[in-house]
N, C-alpha and C positions, 0 to 999 in steps of 0.2 A: 746506594741507590739515587740517582740523580735528583736535583729540586724541580727538573722538568717533569721527572717520571711521577714525582711525590702532588706534582699540581695536578696532573692527567689523573692519576687516581683519587685524590679528593674530590676533583669535579665529577667524576664519573658515578662516583658513590653518592654523590649528591643528586645528580641527575637521576638514577636509579630510584633512590628513595622518593623523591619529588612525582617522579613518573607514575610508580605503582600506586603512590599514596591517592594519588589523582584517579588513577583506574580503580583503586580498592573501594574508594567512597563512592565514585559516578555509578559504577556496575553492581555493589556491594557483593564481592567476592567471598571466597569461601567463608562459612561460618563453623569457627572450631568450637566443638562441644566436647571433646573427650573428656574423661571422667576424670583424669589427673589436672586436667585445667585448674591453674590457683588465681589468676588476675579476673578483673571484671571488663566486660567490654571487649571489642572487636580490635585486635592488635594484627597488624600484616606478619606474615611469618616470612619477612623477605631477608633474614640476616646473611643466609647463606649466599642467595643471588648478589646481595651488595659488595660481599667479601670473595666469592668465587669468579665473577665475570673480570674483575680487573686483575685478579690473581692469573687468569686464565691469558688473557691479553699481554700481560707482563711478561709471563714464560714464553708465548709465541714469540716475543719481537727479543727475548735475550737468552735463550736456549744454548747459544753458543758460547754463554759464559761459564757453563758448567760442566765437569768432567765425566758425571756419570748421567746416566740416561733419564736425561729430563722428560723424553716422549713418554716413557712408560708413566711416571706419573703424572703427566698432564692428561693422558689416555686416561688412564684410572679416575681421577679426580671428575672429567666428564661424566664417566659413566655414572658414579656414585651421584653425580650433583644431579644429572638429568632424572633420573627415577625417583630421587627424593624431592627434589622441588616439585614434580609432578603431585606428589603425595602430600605434599604442603598444598596444592591448590585444590586438587579434587578430594583426597583424604579416602582412596576407595582401594587402593593397594592391599592385598593380605601379607600380613607377618612374612609367610614362605616365599612369596615372590621376592618381596624386597631382599631376604636372604639371600635369596639366589643371584641377585644382583651385585650382592654386597661379596659374595664369592667370588665371583666373573671378575669384579673390579680388584680385588686382592689378588688373584691369580695372575691376571696380567701385569700387576707391577712386579709380584715375586718372579716371575718367570725370566723379565728383562732386567733386574738389577742383580748386582752382586750380593749375595747374602753373608752376613757375618757369621763366624763359625759360632758354634755352641759350647762354651768353655765352663760347663756343669757336669763334673765327674760321670754322674748316672745317664748324661744326656748328651754325651761326646759321640756316641756310636749314632747318633740321627745323622751327624754330619757326614757320614760314609755313605748314607743312603737319601740320593738327592728327593725323590718323591716324597719320604717322609719328612723330610726337612722344608720341603714344600707345605705340605699339610702343614705343619707345626707354625710356620710363619702366617700362612693363612691366616688358620683358627686363630693366632694371636691378634692380627687385625680386625679380625670379626668380632673377637671379644672387646677390644678397644673401641672400635664402632659403634655397639650395641651399649656398652658402658657408658658412652658418651651421651648418647639417645635418652637414655635413665637418668643422667642428670640434668638434660635440658628442660628446667621445670622454673628456674629462679632467675629473676635478671642478673646477667652479669655472670651466674655461676658456669656455664660454658666457659665464656670467654676468658673467666680469673683460670679455670684449670686448663684450656689450651697456653694461655702465658706462661704458666706457672711450667708447664712442660718444656715449652720452647726455650725458657732461659735455663732450666735444668740443661738441656742439650747444648744450650749456646755456653753453659759455663764448662761443659766437658770439652766441647770444640777449640774453646778460649786456652784450656789447660795443654790440649794436644798440638794447640798453633795452629788447628785448622781455621784459617781464613776464608776458605770458600762457604763453611758451613756456616758461620757468624754470620757472614753477608745474607745467606739466605734467610737465616733466623732473623735477622734484622728487618728484612724486608717483608716478610710475613706478619711482623709485628706492626710495621706502617699499615699495612692493611688492613690489619684488624682493630686498628684505632678508632677511625670512625664509626666503626660497628660496634663497638662498645661505647662508646659514648650514647648513640642512640638506644642500645640496648639498657645500659645502667647510667645513672638511676632512674630514669625517666619513661622506660619502658615505653618507648614510640616503636619499637620493631622486637620481634623474636627472633632466634636464630632457625626454629625451624628444624624437620627432621634433614634439610640439606644442608644448614649451617651446621647442626652438631655433626653427621656423618663426615663433611668434606673437614672439619675441624680434628675428628678422631682419625681419620686415614692419615691428614697430613702428620699429626702427632706421631702414630705408628711409623709412616713412612721415614719421616725423619731422624726417628731414634734409630731406626735401621738402618739408614744409608750413614749415620753418624758412629755407630758403633762397627760398623763394615770399614769405614774410613781410618778408624783408630781402633785397632785391633788389641790394644794394650788394655782398655776398658773391659772390666769384667762384665758378663752377660747378663747377672742377677741385678747389677744396676739400673738395667731397664723395666725391672719389676717396680723398683722403688721410683722412677721417674713417671711412670703409669699407674703407681698405687691405686689411685683414685676412681677413675672409671674401671678398672679389673674389678677392683673389690665390691665396688657397687653392683656390678654386673655378678659376679659369682656368688654374693650374698643374697641378691636378689632371686635368683635361681633357685638356691638351697632353701630359702624362706618359703617362696610359692610351693616350689615341690611337698615341703614338710606340710603345707596347708592345704595339699591335692588342688591346687590351683596351677592351670597352665602358665608356664614362664613367659609364653608369647603375648601373655593378655597383659595388658595395662593395669596398676591400680595404684592408690594413694599411700602405700606404706614404706616408701622409699624415704632417706636419711632428711633429705631435703623437705619432704612433706612434713615429716613431724616435726622438725625445726619449725617450717613457717606455722602450723597449727599451735606451737607451744607460744609462740608471741603474740601479745595484745596489742592493738592499735588499726589502723586503715590496712587494706589489703597490700596497698604500694610500700607502705612503711616496712609491714612484715614480711613482703618480698624481699625487699633490699637487704634488712636488716637479716635476714635467715642467710642470705649468699655471704655476707661478711663474718659473722658467727661460725661458718663453715669452714673458713679461711685454715684452720688447722688442718683440713683434710685435703683441701685444694693446693694449698702452699706448702703444706708440710715435706710434701716430696723433694721442692726444690731444696729447703733446709737440709733434707738426709743425704742429698746429693752432694752439698759443697763439703758434710763431711764422709763422703763416700770412703771407702775403703776395699780394695781389691781383694782383701781376704773373704772367701766365701762365707764362711758362719756368718760372719760382723755383718754384711748384706742380706743375708736371711734374717738375721736377728731384727734388723730394721723393720723390715716388712713384718713380721711377725709382733712387732712392738707396735705399728701401725694399724695392723688389723686388730690388735685387743685393743687398743684406742678406741678403734670404729665402733666394734662390737660394744664396746661398755657405753660408749655415749649412744646408741643405738638404743640399748636396753632401757637406759636412764631417761630419755623421750618419750619412748614407748609408755613408762611407766607415767610419767608427767601428763600425757594425754590422754591416759584410760580414767 
């Protein structure tokens, strides 16, 4: 990315922040009072806007630099952003309606992109049936997106998780000599730099649904593209890279069903909520500290990626260790807060 583009992105992001901040204060836009709210006061949920708009502009002017179908990525991001940013502003859309748009956006991307082969013995047959393969990848993207939305509650947590996924893919692209993916990831990291600065540690903005959804979709899309272009990478490494949002979602669904609670309804029993509640001090201090203390879960997957092995059993073992540590820590925090 050239210095000119870097300056343009920074100026655009700064302008969006101050324009929206002025509008937010003057017209007293949305009052966010969801039960999972941790912070005090009103903080604009515009991280998604500040990140996504410059990204789309950059893609629009530089689409010719990519050998894969960048148009499908752009269209899907726009679909996800439009509906989720509207929800950030109005907070009136039902979970089912949002799920439909996530499905539609994922379908658009999956249909127009080359998909990697699934190199897992008992799932290899899926590659022979295109519609089943489509369904599996769409479901995977929707799991990642909803998982990211669950962890978007602390300053920096979504950004840190997104960064971990990006550098994990960067490491693999570098290992296989894929300069195009490396350049794409570095560009996205530059895009999120100012957003992270505003979000952590000062809490000047929140990512909102739009930020969490777009971060999550790009995480899944980059992983799919990377694995398709570098077919020697074992399929299960993707599960390691995306471990935190996937684990958070699957455990949340299981936990809520066990307690006869709808998986579509929010609650305050997620790992980051328990971590926040276990700390003492001001809300801002606990907010920031909780994100940092959760580093083993959002940064751990990158460490496991560095020590990845294409042997199926080892990769599956990595995830089982990760899952076990997650469950043990969850139980520990639950007891501490009771």
